[in-house]
A tleap script that builds the chain and sets N, CA, C and O, in Angstrom:
source leaprc.protein.ff14SB
mol = sequence {
  NMET LYS VAL SER SER THR LEU LYS TYR ALA
  ARG ILE SER PRO GLN LYS ALA ARG MET ILE
  VAL ASP ILE ILE ARG GLY ASN LYS VAL MET
  HIE ALA THR LYS THR ILE GLN PHE MET PRO
  GLN LYS ALA ALA GLY ILE ILE ARG LYS ILE
  LEU ASP SER ALA ILE ALA ASN ALA GLU ASN
  ASN ASN GLY ALA ASP ILE ASP ASP LEU LYS
  VAL SER GLN ALA TYR VAL ASN GLU ALA PRO
  THR PHE LYS ARG PHE ARG ALA ARG ALA ARG
  GLY ARG GLY THR ARG ILE LEU LYS ARG ASN
  SER HIE ILE THR ILE GLU LEU SER ASP CGLU
}
set mol.1.N position { 98.620 20.073 66.438 }
set mol.1.CA position { 99.938 20.315 66.956 }
set mol.1.C position { 100.716 19.002 67.013 }
set mol.1.O position { 100.201 17.991 67.490 }
set mol.2.N position { 101.934 19.021 66.532 }
set mol.2.CA position { 102.793 17.848 66.579 }
set mol.2.C position { 104.024 18.147 67.412 }
set mol.2.O position { 104.638 19.207 67.291 }
set mol.3.N position { 104.370 17.193 68.257 }
set mol.3.CA position { 105.538 17.314 69.122 }
set mol.3.C position { 106.331 16.024 68.982 }
set mol.3.O position { 105.755 14.937 68.936 }
set mol.4.N position { 107.653 16.144 68.915 }
set mol.4.CA position { 108.456 14.937 68.760 }
set mol.4.C position { 109.623 14.920 69.730 }
set mol.4.O position { 110.020 15.943 70.286 }
set mol.5.N position { 110.151 13.732 69.909 }
set mol.5.CA position { 111.346 13.534 70.710 }
set mol.5.C position { 112.188 12.475 70.014 }
set mol.5.O position { 111.653 11.491 69.504 }
set mol.6.N position { 113.496 12.670 69.989 }
set mol.6.CA position { 114.395 11.788 69.256 }
set mol.6.C position { 115.579 11.389 70.119 }
set mol.6.O position { 116.136 12.206 70.853 }
set mol.7.N position { 115.953 10.124 70.021 }
set mol.7.CA position { 117.188 9.648 70.615 }
set mol.7.C position { 118.065 9.147 69.480 }
set mol.7.O position { 117.665 8.267 68.719 }
set mol.8.N position { 119.252 9.707 69.372 }
set mol.8.CA position { 120.164 9.301 68.316 }
set mol.8.C position { 121.262 8.423 68.897 }
set mol.8.O position { 121.648 8.565 70.056 }
set mol.9.N position { 121.749 7.520 68.072 }
set mol.9.CA position { 122.848 6.618 68.407 }
set mol.9.C position { 122.543 5.745 69.619 }
set mol.9.O position { 123.413 5.535 70.464 }
set mol.10.N position { 121.322 5.235 69.711 }
set mol.10.CA position { 120.961 4.315 70.791 }
set mol.10.C position { 121.658 2.987 70.552 }
set mol.10.O position { 121.691 2.497 69.423 }
set mol.11.N position { 122.215 2.399 71.605 }
set mol.11.CA position { 122.979 1.157 71.464 }
set mol.11.C position { 122.066 -0.059 71.505 }
set mol.11.O position { 122.189 -0.910 72.386 }
set mol.12.N position { 121.157 -0.134 70.553 }
set mol.12.CA position { 120.289 -1.296 70.391 }
set mol.12.C position { 120.017 -1.443 68.900 }
set mol.12.O position { 119.941 -0.449 68.177 }
set mol.13.N position { 119.874 -2.668 68.446 }
set mol.13.CA position { 119.674 -2.863 67.017 }
set mol.13.C position { 118.287 -2.375 66.609 }
set mol.13.O position { 117.339 -2.490 67.385 }
set mol.14.N position { 118.160 -1.837 65.412 }
set mol.14.CA position { 116.861 -1.336 64.960 }
set mol.14.C position { 115.787 -2.417 64.927 }
set mol.14.O position { 114.615 -2.134 65.176 }
set mol.15.N position { 116.175 -3.644 64.625 }
set mol.15.CA position { 115.206 -4.736 64.561 }
set mol.15.C position { 114.549 -4.969 65.920 }
set mol.15.O position { 113.342 -5.199 65.990 }
set mol.16.N position { 115.323 -4.913 66.988 }
set mol.16.CA position { 114.781 -5.128 68.331 }
set mol.16.C position { 113.922 -3.953 68.773 }
set mol.16.O position { 112.897 -4.142 69.428 }
set mol.17.N position { 114.336 -2.737 68.419 }
set mol.17.CA position { 113.578 -1.553 68.819 }
set mol.17.C position { 112.269 -1.437 68.043 }
set mol.17.O position { 111.275 -0.952 68.585 }
set mol.18.N position { 112.251 -1.872 66.789 }
set mol.18.CA position { 111.030 -1.774 65.974 }
set mol.18.C position { 109.913 -2.653 66.515 }
set mol.18.O position { 108.739 -2.326 66.341 }
set mol.19.N position { 110.251 -3.759 67.166 }
set mol.19.CA position { 109.221 -4.626 67.733 }
set mol.19.C position { 108.390 -3.871 68.781 }
set mol.19.O position { 107.171 -4.033 68.839 }
set mol.20.N position { 109.040 -3.057 69.597 }
set mol.20.CA position { 108.349 -2.309 70.643 }
set mol.20.C position { 107.624 -1.109 70.053 }
set mol.20.O position { 106.494 -0.815 70.442 }
set mol.21.N position { 108.257 -0.420 69.127 }
set mol.21.CA position { 107.663 0.769 68.521 }
set mol.21.C position { 106.374 0.414 67.767 }
set mol.21.O position { 105.414 1.184 67.778 }
set mol.22.N position { 106.360 -0.755 67.114 }
set mol.22.CA position { 105.167 -1.176 66.387 }
set mol.22.C position { 103.976 -1.383 67.311 }
set mol.22.O position { 102.831 -1.208 66.893 }
set mol.23.N position { 104.229 -1.751 68.552 }
set mol.23.CA position { 103.149 -1.998 69.510 }
set mol.23.C position { 102.478 -0.699 69.942 }
set mol.23.O position { 101.259 -0.671 70.114 }
set mol.24.N position { 103.248 0.383 70.123 }
set mol.24.CA position { 102.670 1.626 70.657 }
set mol.24.C position { 102.174 2.587 69.589 }
set mol.24.O position { 101.438 3.522 69.905 }
set mol.25.N position { 102.554 2.385 68.346 }
set mol.25.CA position { 102.167 3.315 67.278 }
set mol.25.C position { 100.647 3.383 67.152 }
set mol.25.O position { 99.984 2.353 67.029 }
set mol.26.N position { 100.093 4.609 67.182 }
set mol.26.CA position { 98.657 4.810 67.011 }
set mol.26.C position { 97.863 4.768 68.299 }
set mol.26.O position { 96.661 5.031 68.274 }
set mol.27.N position { 98.485 4.448 69.432 }
set mol.27.CA position { 97.773 4.365 70.712 }
set mol.27.C position { 97.731 5.715 71.417 }
set mol.27.O position { 98.508 6.620 71.110 }
set mol.28.N position { 96.814 5.831 72.362 }
set mol.28.CA position { 96.808 6.987 73.258 }
set mol.28.C position { 98.070 6.945 74.111 }
set mol.28.O position { 98.613 5.871 74.367 }
set mol.29.N position { 98.536 8.107 74.551 }
set mol.29.CA position { 99.792 8.205 75.275 }
set mol.29.C position { 99.747 7.426 76.592 }
set mol.29.O position { 100.704 6.728 76.927 }
set mol.30.N position { 98.663 7.536 77.328 }
set mol.30.CA position { 98.581 6.855 78.618 }
set mol.30.C position { 98.565 5.335 78.417 }
set mol.30.O position { 99.187 4.601 79.185 }
set mol.31.N position { 97.865 4.871 77.398 }
set mol.31.CA position { 97.823 3.433 77.109 }
set mol.31.C position { 99.201 2.928 76.681 }
set mol.31.O position { 99.623 1.846 77.089 }
set mol.32.N position { 99.897 3.711 75.862 }
set mol.32.CA position { 101.234 3.325 75.407 }
set mol.32.C position { 102.214 3.252 76.579 }
set mol.32.O position { 103.037 2.340 76.646 }
set mol.33.N position { 102.125 4.207 77.493 }
set mol.33.CA position { 103.012 4.216 78.655 }
set mol.33.C position { 102.779 2.996 79.531 }
set mol.33.O position { 103.729 2.350 79.972 }
set mol.34.N position { 101.516 2.684 79.781 }
set mol.34.CA position { 101.189 1.522 80.619 }
set mol.34.C position { 101.610 0.217 79.945 }
set mol.34.O position { 102.045 -0.717 80.618 }
set mol.35.N position { 101.483 0.151 78.626 }
set mol.35.CA position { 101.869 -1.055 77.897 }
set mol.35.C position { 103.369 -1.293 77.985 }
set mol.35.O position { 103.808 -2.412 78.251 }
set mol.36.N position { 104.148 -0.258 77.767 }
set mol.36.CA position { 105.611 -0.375 77.778 }
set mol.36.C position { 106.143 -0.649 79.180 }
set mol.36.O position { 107.169 -1.309 79.344 }
set mol.37.N position { 105.447 -0.145 80.180 }
set mol.37.CA position { 105.928 -0.226 81.559 }
set mol.37.C position { 106.204 -1.662 82.004 }
set mol.37.O position { 107.127 -1.898 82.783 }
set mol.38.N position { 105.425 -2.610 81.527 }
set mol.38.CA position { 105.550 -3.980 82.004 }
set mol.38.C position { 106.246 -4.912 81.012 }
set mol.38.O position { 106.192 -6.132 81.169 }
set mol.39.N position { 106.891 -4.357 80.006 }
set mol.39.CA position { 107.622 -5.183 79.046 }
set mol.39.C position { 109.042 -5.414 79.541 }
set mol.39.O position { 109.684 -4.482 80.028 }
set mol.40.N position { 109.547 -6.648 79.424 }
set mol.40.CA position { 110.878 -6.955 79.954 }
set mol.40.C position { 112.046 -6.586 79.031 }
set mol.40.O position { 113.200 -6.662 79.451 }
set mol.41.N position { 111.771 -6.192 77.796 }
set mol.41.CA position { 112.853 -5.955 76.836 }
set mol.41.C position { 113.636 -4.682 77.171 }
set mol.41.O position { 113.106 -3.747 77.773 }
set mol.42.N position { 114.898 -4.672 76.770 }
set mol.42.CA position { 115.745 -3.491 76.950 }
set mol.42.C position { 115.193 -2.317 76.149 }
set mol.42.O position { 115.226 -1.176 76.611 }
set mol.43.N position { 114.687 -2.592 74.955 }
set mol.43.CA position { 114.166 -1.535 74.090 }
set mol.43.C position { 112.974 -0.835 74.723 }
set mol.43.O position { 112.769 0.356 74.489 }
set mol.44.N position { 112.187 -1.542 75.513 }
set mol.44.CA position { 111.016 -0.943 76.144 }
set mol.44.C position { 111.422 0.169 77.101 }
set mol.44.O position { 110.769 1.212 77.149 }
set mol.45.N position { 112.483 -0.038 77.856 }
set mol.45.CA position { 112.965 0.998 78.772 }
set mol.45.C position { 113.472 2.228 78.040 }
set mol.45.O position { 113.220 3.358 78.457 }
set mol.46.N position { 114.189 2.002 76.945 }
set mol.46.CA position { 114.720 3.114 76.156 }
set mol.46.C position { 113.577 3.901 75.524 }
set mol.46.O position { 113.566 5.131 75.575 }
set mol.47.N position { 112.622 3.202 74.934 }
set mol.47.CA position { 111.512 3.866 74.250 }
set mol.47.C position { 110.597 4.559 75.242 }
set mol.47.O position { 110.003 5.586 74.913 }
set mol.48.N position { 110.468 4.025 76.444 }
set mol.48.CA position { 109.648 4.687 77.464 }
set mol.48.C position { 110.231 6.059 77.835 }
set mol.48.O position { 109.490 7.023 78.027 }
set mol.49.N position { 111.546 6.133 77.933 }
set mol.49.CA position { 112.181 7.413 78.240 }
set mol.49.C position { 111.940 8.430 77.123 }
set mol.49.O position { 111.705 9.608 77.395 }
set mol.50.N position { 111.996 7.981 75.873 }
set mol.50.CA position { 111.751 8.881 74.750 }
set mol.50.C position { 110.293 9.336 74.749 }
set mol.50.O position { 110.003 10.503 74.485 }
set mol.51.N position { 109.379 8.414 75.045 }
set mol.51.CA position { 107.955 8.753 75.112 }
set mol.51.C position { 107.690 9.751 76.234 }
set mol.51.O position { 106.928 10.700 76.047 }
set mol.52.N position { 108.304 9.552 77.391 }
set mol.52.CA position { 108.149 10.500 78.499 }
set mol.52.C position { 108.700 11.877 78.134 }
set mol.52.O position { 108.139 12.900 78.528 }
set mol.53.N position { 109.793 11.899 77.383 }
set mol.53.CA position { 110.369 13.161 76.937 }
set mol.53.C position { 109.431 13.890 75.979 }
set mol.53.O position { 109.265 15.107 76.070 }
set mol.54.N position { 108.818 13.142 75.059 }
set mol.54.CA position { 107.874 13.746 74.115 }
set mol.54.C position { 106.655 14.292 74.846 }
set mol.54.O position { 106.146 15.355 74.491 }
set mol.55.N position { 106.183 13.579 75.861 }
set mol.55.CA position { 105.041 14.041 76.666 }
set mol.55.C position { 105.411 15.326 77.384 }
set mol.55.O position { 104.621 16.270 77.410 }
set mol.56.N position { 106.606 15.376 77.969 }
set mol.56.CA position { 107.056 16.581 78.673 }
set mol.56.C position { 107.203 17.755 77.710 }
set mol.56.O position { 106.875 18.888 78.065 }
set mol.57.N position { 107.694 17.498 76.490 }
set mol.57.CA position { 107.814 18.560 75.491 }
set mol.57.C position { 106.437 19.125 75.143 }
set mol.57.O position { 106.268 20.340 75.040 }
set mol.58.N position { 105.462 18.245 74.964 }
set mol.58.CA position { 104.115 18.697 74.613 }
set mol.58.C position { 103.482 19.492 75.738 }
set mol.58.O position { 102.808 20.495 75.507 }
set mol.59.N position { 103.708 19.031 76.957 }
set mol.59.CA position { 103.079 19.685 78.106 }
set mol.59.C position { 103.728 21.028 78.430 }
set mol.59.O position { 103.024 22.010 78.668 }
set mol.60.N position { 105.047 21.083 78.443 }
set mol.60.CA position { 105.752 22.293 78.866 }
set mol.60.C position { 105.916 23.327 77.760 }
set mol.60.O position { 105.793 24.526 78.011 }
set mol.61.N position { 106.194 22.876 76.536 }
set mol.61.CA position { 106.451 23.823 75.453 }
set mol.61.C position { 105.179 24.302 74.770 }
set mol.61.O position { 105.106 25.447 74.325 }
set mol.62.N position { 104.172 23.430 74.686 }
set mol.62.CA position { 102.957 23.782 73.941 }
set mol.62.C position { 101.702 23.810 74.799 }
set mol.62.O position { 100.633 24.160 74.299 }
set mol.63.N position { 101.798 23.457 76.065 }
set mol.63.CA position { 100.639 23.481 76.949 }
set mol.63.C position { 99.562 22.487 76.565 }
set mol.63.O position { 98.376 22.758 76.757 }
set mol.64.N position { 99.948 21.346 76.028 }
set mol.64.CA position { 98.978 20.348 75.569 }
set mol.64.C position { 98.432 19.550 76.754 }
set mol.64.O position { 99.091 19.405 77.784 }
set mol.65.N position { 97.213 19.039 76.583 }
set mol.65.CA position { 96.591 18.177 77.589 }
set mol.65.C position { 97.021 16.737 77.302 }
set mol.65.O position { 96.866 16.253 76.180 }
set mol.66.N position { 97.556 16.058 78.309 }
set mol.66.CA position { 98.099 14.717 78.115 }
set mol.66.C position { 97.017 13.728 77.702 }
set mol.66.O position { 97.287 12.797 76.943 }
set mol.67.N position { 95.803 13.920 78.192 }
set mol.67.CA position { 94.718 12.975 77.893 }
set mol.67.C position { 94.335 12.967 76.418 }
set mol.67.O position { 93.794 11.976 75.928 }
set mol.68.N position { 94.608 14.061 75.699 }
set mol.68.CA position { 94.240 14.149 74.288 }
set mol.68.C position { 95.334 13.656 73.341 }
set mol.68.O position { 95.079 13.454 72.154 }
set mol.69.N position { 96.539 13.462 73.853 }
set mol.69.CA position { 97.670 13.102 72.984 }
set mol.69.C position { 97.635 11.638 72.579 }
set mol.69.O position { 97.202 10.772 73.340 }
set mol.70.N position { 98.104 11.380 71.353 }
set mol.70.CA position { 98.296 10.006 70.899 }
set mol.70.C position { 99.589 9.927 70.092 }
set mol.70.O position { 100.083 10.933 69.584 }
set mol.71.N position { 100.119 8.726 69.987 }
set mol.71.CA position { 101.363 8.502 69.254 }
set mol.71.C position { 101.023 8.452 67.770 }
set mol.71.O position { 100.538 7.437 67.268 }
set mol.72.N position { 101.279 9.555 67.073 }
set mol.72.CA position { 100.918 9.621 65.657 }
set mol.72.C position { 101.953 8.922 64.784 }
set mol.72.O position { 101.599 8.230 63.830 }
set mol.73.N position { 103.226 9.101 65.108 }
set mol.73.CA position { 104.299 8.444 64.358 }
set mol.73.C position { 105.359 7.970 65.332 }
set mol.73.O position { 105.687 8.656 66.300 }
set mol.74.N position { 105.883 6.801 65.066 }
set mol.74.CA position { 107.004 6.273 65.837 }
set mol.74.C position { 107.808 5.395 64.889 }
set mol.74.O position { 107.279 4.451 64.302 }
set mol.75.N position { 109.075 5.709 64.748 }
set mol.75.CA position { 109.890 4.937 63.819 }
set mol.75.C position { 111.324 4.833 64.316 }
set mol.75.O position { 111.796 5.641 65.116 }
set mol.76.N position { 111.995 3.807 63.809 }
set mol.76.CA position { 113.376 3.520 64.181 }
set mol.76.C position { 114.197 3.434 62.906 }
set mol.76.O position { 113.906 2.623 62.026 }
set mol.77.N position { 115.213 4.263 62.808 }
set mol.77.CA position { 116.122 4.242 61.665 }
set mol.77.C position { 117.473 3.683 62.095 }
set mol.77.O position { 117.807 3.661 63.279 }
set mol.78.N position { 118.233 3.236 61.118 }
set mol.78.CA position { 119.535 2.661 61.408 }
set mol.78.C position { 120.582 3.764 61.547 }
set mol.78.O position { 120.650 4.681 60.729 }
set mol.79.N position { 121.389 3.660 62.587 }
set mol.79.CA position { 122.495 4.583 62.830 }
set mol.79.C position { 123.784 3.909 62.358 }
set mol.79.O position { 123.764 2.731 62.002 }
set mol.80.N position { 124.896 4.634 62.351 }
set mol.80.CA position { 126.163 4.005 61.963 }
set mol.80.C position { 126.490 2.794 62.835 }
set mol.80.O position { 126.234 2.793 64.040 }
set mol.81.N position { 127.055 1.777 62.213 }
set mol.81.CA position { 127.329 0.507 62.869 }
set mol.81.C position { 128.769 0.464 63.361 }
set mol.81.O position { 129.686 0.887 62.657 }
set mol.82.N position { 128.965 -0.055 64.587 }
set mol.82.CA position { 130.314 -0.288 65.094 }
set mol.82.C position { 130.821 -1.593 64.520 }
set mol.82.O position { 130.119 -2.603 64.552 }
set mol.83.N position { 132.052 -1.580 63.989 }
set mol.83.CA position { 132.654 -2.799 63.475 }
set mol.83.C position { 133.715 -3.270 64.454 }
set mol.83.O position { 134.628 -2.521 64.802 }
set mol.84.N position { 133.591 -4.512 64.894 }
set mol.84.CA position { 134.525 -5.098 65.843 }
set mol.84.C position { 135.017 -6.434 65.290 }
set mol.84.O position { 134.429 -6.978 64.355 }
set mol.85.N position { 136.090 -6.958 65.868 }
set mol.85.CA position { 136.619 -8.248 65.450 }
set mol.85.C position { 136.657 -9.198 66.628 }
set mol.85.O position { 136.941 -8.804 67.759 }
set mol.86.N position { 136.365 -10.468 66.341 }
set mol.86.CA position { 136.410 -11.515 67.351 }
set mol.86.C position { 137.412 -12.572 66.879 }
set mol.86.O position { 137.425 -12.945 65.707 }
set mol.87.N position { 138.237 -13.040 67.787 }
set mol.87.CA position { 139.231 -14.056 67.452 }
set mol.87.C position { 138.535 -15.374 67.141 }
set mol.87.O position { 137.582 -15.763 67.815 }
set mol.88.N position { 139.027 -16.054 66.107 }
set mol.88.CA position { 138.489 -17.351 65.702 }
set mol.88.C position { 139.638 -18.360 65.619 }
set mol.88.O position { 140.790 -18.039 65.913 }
set mol.89.N position { 139.310 -19.542 65.225 }
set mol.89.CA position { 140.311 -20.612 65.166 }
set mol.89.C position { 141.383 -20.327 64.109 }
set mol.89.O position { 141.147 -19.601 63.143 }
set mol.90.N position { 142.552 -20.908 64.314 }
set mol.90.CA position { 143.670 -20.853 63.374 }
set mol.90.C position { 144.174 -19.435 63.130 }
set mol.90.O position { 144.649 -19.135 62.035 }
set mol.91.N position { 144.084 -18.572 64.112 }
set mol.91.CA position { 144.627 -17.227 63.995 }
set mol.91.C position { 143.815 -16.281 63.145 }
set mol.91.O position { 144.302 -15.221 62.753 }
set mol.92.N position { 142.601 -16.645 62.860 }
set mol.92.CA position { 141.753 -15.787 62.041 }
set mol.92.C position { 140.900 -14.889 62.924 }
set mol.92.O position { 140.890 -15.010 64.149 }
set mol.93.N position { 140.189 -13.988 62.268 }
set mol.93.CA position { 139.245 -13.124 62.975 }
set mol.93.C position { 138.014 -12.912 62.126 }
set mol.93.O position { 138.105 -12.901 60.898 }
set mol.94.N position { 136.874 -12.745 62.750 }
set mol.94.CA position { 135.644 -12.458 62.015 }
set mol.94.C position { 135.085 -11.130 62.474 }
set mol.94.O position { 135.310 -10.694 63.603 }
set mol.95.N position { 134.367 -10.509 61.593 }
set mol.95.CA position { 133.807 -9.197 61.881 }
set mol.95.C position { 132.513 -9.341 62.669 }
set mol.95.O position { 131.663 -10.167 62.339 }
set mol.96.N position { 132.371 -8.533 63.711 }
set mol.96.CA position { 131.151 -8.446 64.499 }
set mol.96.C position { 130.552 -7.077 64.232 }
set mol.96.O position { 131.251 -6.070 64.346 }
set mol.97.N position { 129.263 -7.014 63.875 }
set mol.97.CA position { 128.584 -5.751 63.611 }
set mol.97.C position { 127.696 -5.400 64.803 }
set mol.97.O position { 126.757 -6.130 65.122 }
set mol.98.N position { 127.993 -4.298 65.446 }
set mol.98.CA position { 127.187 -3.826 66.575 }
set mol.98.C position { 126.324 -2.689 66.061 }
set mol.98.O position { 126.809 -1.584 65.820 }
set mol.99.N position { 125.053 -2.968 65.899 }
set mol.99.CA position { 124.144 -2.028 65.257 }
set mol.99.C position { 123.597 -1.001 66.244 }
set mol.99.O position { 123.411 -1.294 67.425 }
set mol.100.N position { 123.344 0.209 65.741 }
set mol.100.CA position { 122.816 1.320 66.524 }
set mol.100.C position { 121.539 1.843 65.882 }
set mol.100.O position { 121.240 1.524 64.731 }
set mol.101.N position { 120.786 2.649 66.631 }
set mol.101.CA position { 119.487 3.118 66.151 }
set mol.101.C position { 119.306 4.608 66.406 }
set mol.101.O position { 119.875 5.176 67.338 }
set mol.102.N position { 118.491 5.224 65.545 }
set mol.102.CA position { 117.928 6.547 65.800 }
set mol.102.C position { 116.430 6.312 66.011 }
set mol.102.O position { 115.745 5.825 65.112 }
set mol.103.N position { 115.921 6.657 67.200 }
set mol.103.CA position { 114.514 6.396 67.533 }
set mol.103.C position { 113.784 7.724 67.650 }
set mol.103.O position { 114.228 8.619 68.369 }
set mol.104.N position { 112.653 7.858 66.939 }
set mol.104.CA position { 111.847 9.084 66.959 }
set mol.104.C position { 110.404 8.743 67.289 }
set mol.104.O position { 109.825 7.813 66.727 }
set mol.105.N position { 109.828 9.515 68.219 }
set mol.105.CA position { 108.418 9.374 68.568 }
set mol.105.C position { 107.761 10.734 68.398 }
set mol.105.O position { 108.245 11.736 68.925 }
set mol.106.N position { 106.658 10.765 67.660 }
set mol.106.CA position { 105.937 11.998 67.383 }
set mol.106.C position { 104.523 11.884 67.941 }
set mol.106.O position { 103.820 10.909 67.675 }
set mol.107.N position { 104.113 12.876 68.709 }
set mol.107.CA position { 102.791 12.905 69.315 }
set mol.107.C position { 101.944 13.980 68.671 }
set mol.107.O position { 102.468 15.004 68.233 }
set mol.108.N position { 100.637 13.759 68.609 }
set mol.108.CA position { 99.723 14.785 68.133 }
set mol.108.C position { 98.422 14.699 68.920 }
set mol.108.O position { 98.101 13.661 69.500 }
set mol.109.N position { 97.682 15.796 68.933 }
set mol.109.CA position { 96.418 15.835 69.674 }
set mol.109.C position { 95.219 15.661 68.758 }
set mol.109.O position { 94.084 15.895 69.173 }
set mol.110.N position { 95.454 15.258 67.532 }
set mol.110.CA position { 94.353 15.109 66.573 }
set mol.110.C position { 93.763 13.725 66.625 }
set mol.110.O position { 92.826 13.426 65.885 }
savepdb mol mol.pdb
quit
C-alpha cells in the first residue's frame, strides 16, 4: 500500500528543501519524524508537516500501522518562480528570482 501527501507552491527554494528530503528518504517514519524534529532549518518544519499529513492519511484512510511505515519516496520539484525587481545604482534594476517548490512524500508498508 502506498500513501502520499503533497504540498504545492511552498515558498522555499527546491535546493534548500532537497537537503532535508534527502536525509529522510528510505527511513522508518518514526525515525524520520524524530530526525526532522530537531533540525533548525525552515524546510524541516515544512517537510515535517507534510510527513505528519502522510502518516495521518495512511492511518485514517487505509488503517495502516505506523510502526510498519517507511518513507519510500520523497522528492521536491520546482514550482513557478516569482520574478521581482530590486533597485540598483544609477536608476537601474535587477531581477530577483523567488523560487517555489512542490514537495511530495510517499509512504509504504513494504
